[in-house]
Steps between C-alpha positions, in 0.01 A plus 500: 500500500665690217483422132810553281432386143779471248508769237447252214150404603261647252178684590276217369683243699493720808120555469448117467715438805305772699167340403634157600625645830159653578328165431747310719464761783127452491546123528738535789260733676214249452723222635570712811868578434479867397313685766559870417709701250613856514707731277723745678449870415838528343363299210700296254461128469502423872240367736456381851300186558360315795521130430395189700668173489550202736890524465777646296486231234129553438554877469794443256283268295214765473741785426695311238172421314468867408581554127714804582696317781819465302541876496375572853719581794310429822569553867305263722437583869322228700244626750375357831166568669490792744301483823344843439387435146144634484392230255624217724286613796191293571 
């Protein structure tokens, strides 16, 4: 996910959006949608997230609830279980 805000958003509005984004991310994590979140070393307003959803529609609903979503470009890659996943072993 990469954030690209328009230049006319003021710093106060941006800080309010960031705070709202953090609150919503916490809610999505507690609901089981947002599993992990990383920031690549190159920095900037980019992140890599691991999300869980029953289907594409449910994921879209969760992502679009983020306050910064209108300015986010996201690439979604669906994942399938792997037979050698150490956490899936009994």
